[in-house]
Every structure is written in C-alpha cells, then in structure tokens.
N, C-alpha and C positions, 0 to 999 in steps of 0.2 A: 497482453500478457494471459498465459493459459492456466495460472496457478490460482489456486482459491485464497482468498484474503480473510482473515478473521480479524474483526475490530472489537477491540474491548473498550466500552464506555461504561466507566464505574464496574459495577458487577455484571453488566449485561454484556453478552458476546454476540456479535452479528456475523454471520458467515456470507461471504459474497463470493458465490461460486461462478457467476456468469463471466465468460471471457471477454476480452477488450479493455480491461482495466489497463492503466498506463503507469508505469514505474520509471523513475528518474533517480539520480543521486541526491536530490533534495526533496523528493516527496513521492506521492502517490495520488492518482486520480481513481475512484472507484465508482462504478455504475450504481449508486444508491443515493437516495435523496432523503433516507430516513436518519440522518446523524445530525446531532446538533451543532451548529455553527458556533466556532470560539472555544469548543470544549476539548480537553485532553483527552487522548485515546491511545490504547495500545495495539501495535499492529503485528500480526503474525502471517508470514507468507509461507505456504508449504508448497513444496515442489521437488526438485532435486536438491535435498537439504532443506534448510529453512532459514528465514531471516525474521528477526524480531526487533522493534523498536517502539519508542514513544513518540507521540507526534500531537500536532493540534490541527483541527479542521479549521481551515483557512476560509473556504467558501463552499456554499451550496448552490448549485445551478440547476434548476428545475427544467430550463430550456435544454441544457446539455445533458440532463438526466444523470447528474452525478456530482461528487464531492471531491474537492482538493484537500490534501492532507499534507502538511510540510512535517518532516522528520525533525525531532529534537537533535541535538548534537549526538552523534553516534560514538560509541566505543569503536576501539580498533577492530574488535572482534565481529562486531555488528556491521561495520564498514566493509570488511573483507567479505562477510556473507552476502551484503548487498552487491558488492563487484561480482562476486561468484554468480549471483542470481542474474544479474544483468548480462554477463558474458554467456552464460547459458541460454537466455533468451535470444541474444545477438546470434549466436552459433546456430540456433534452430530456425533463424528467419523471423522471429517475432519482433514486433516493434518494442523497443525501450529505449529511453531517452538518455 
C-alpha cells in the first residue's frame, strides 16, 4: 500500500509514511514496532479519499518489523470507504488482501 497511515494512540499521533503496509477488510499491517500491543487505536489512511476506523493492536512482531491491527466493527460509511480504497489499490496493481 502506498498511502500514508496515521495511527492515533490516545492523544499521540504516529504517521507511518513508508510504503509496504498491508491492508485487508479485517485490518492493517504497518511497518512500525513502536505501538503498544493490546491497545486501542484510531486509524486514518489518506490517499484517494480517506478511510478512518477504530481498531486494536493484535500483535507486534519485531522479526517482521511491524504491527497487526484489527479493525473494530465498521460503519456502513467506513466499510464503503475501505472497499473503495482496496479497489483503488487493486486497480493500480498494488497488493491488498
């Protein structure tokens, strides 16, 4: 995925701009190990439009160099934005699950 990802952890905002993050309908893998496992987060992905959702950090793997985040149940509007983002990534030949 080539879009930047903003992760809100409490009042702190972490911007992850490096490409290679992976997005799916159930969650997100980001190339950062600076996130606290088990904690709630707020995700914002900018690109062609934007997608926002709440989620929870499920794992942090220093060998893989990243963190897995599971989305909380999405509203219809958020789900549509996610579907649009995945469709755009797929159309441009970028990996999205």
